N, C-alpha and C positions, 0 to 999 in steps of 0.2 A: 583308703578309698573313701570317697565322700558318699553322701546319701543319694546323689544323683549320678547315674552312669549307665553303661550298657552291661547287660548280663554276659558273663564270661562262660561259654559252654564248656570250657576246660577246667572249671573249678573242681575241687576234689569231690564235692557231693554230686555234681553232674556225672563225674567219672564213676562214682559208686553206683548211681542209678543206671548207667549204661553197662555195668558189670566189668568195667575196665580196672577197677581197684576193688579188692575184697573189703567186706565189712562184716562185723559180727552182728548179724541181724537178730532183732527181737521180734519184730512184727512187720508185716507188709500187706497192704490191700491195694485196690486200684488207685487210691488217692495219696497214701502216705507210706513212708518207710521209716521205721524206728530201728536204731542200731546203737551199740555201745560206743561211748566216747573212748577213743584210744588213749586220751590224756585226761582221765577222770578227775574231777574235783572231789569226788566222794564215791564210795562203793555203790555201784548201781547207776552211775551217771549215764543217762540215755539221751540220745538226740532224736528228734522227730522232724522229718523234712517232707515237703510237698513233692509229689511225683507229677503233679499236673500243672505247676506254675514255674515260670522262670523268673519270678520276682526275686530281687536281691535282698529286699527287706520288707517289713510290714507296711511301709508307706506305698509300695508298688503293687501289692498283691490284689487281685480281683476279689471282691467279697465272697463269691461262691467258692473260690479256692481257699480263702482264709477260713471260711466256715468248716470245710472238710478237714483242713489241717488242724484247727483247734479242737474239733471233735476227736481226731486221732490223738492229739496231745492228751486230752482228758482220759481217753481210753487207756493209753500207755501209763499215764500217771497213776491211775487206779491199780493197774497191774503191778507197778513198782511198789506201791504201798502194800498191796496184798502179799507180794512175794518176799519183800525185804523188811517189812515192819519198821520203817524209820520213824523217828519222833516227829519229823516234818518233811516237807518237800519244797524245794525252790523250783518254780517254773519260770524260766526267763528267756528273753530274746533280745538280741543286740541289733542296733541299726547304725551302721557306719563305723569306720575304724576308730574314731575318737570315743565311741561308746563301747568299744571292746570287740566289735565284730571282726572276725578273722577269715571267715568263709562267706563269700557274698552270694549265697543261695539261702533264701529264707528258711530258718530253722529255729526250733525251740529246744532248750535244755531242760531236762528233768533231773534235778540233783537232790538225792536223798540227804536228809540231815539226821545225824545220830547224836544223842546226848553226849556231851563231853568230847566230841570228835570235831576238830577243826576242818574246815573245807579248804582245799587247795585253791589258790588263785586261778582265775580263768586263763588257760593256756600256760600255766606255770608248773603243772604237775609232771612227773615223769611218765613215760609210756607204760601202760599196764601190761601184765602178762596176758597174752591172748587166750590161753587156756582158762584162766580165771574169768575173763570176759565171756567166753563161751558158756561157762557154767552159769554165770549170772543171767545171760540172755535166755538160757533154757528155763531158769526159775521164773523170770519175769514173763517170758512168752507163754509159759504154762498157765498164767493167770489172766491172759487176755480174754475178755468176755465178748 
């Protein structure tokens, strides 16, 4: 999918927001939803999506929605760091299929980095054990300030 196009209300994140598909939730408020990536690149890989915008990418989002989303990203990133104590964090966002975007609902990835541990490629890891993800979500969610 290119950078320009119509929002698909049937994308997987829209379905998660509507409660049609389950997600392992970390945090939710009026503006954002954070949940565990089912195909994590690293232990604690968390996704943060806007609940108020139907932007497909950062080029389409209204400034007010982007502000709320990035504040949510920072809040969740701080909680990931506090809960899991990684050596570093990758905070990333893809725009368009050629850039690696696979779900066309604006979202950010928070990917913990641990010394000596390789990160799996985007969309190339196996599916995680949901019970492990639930435990991680509880740890991270417990650190949300």
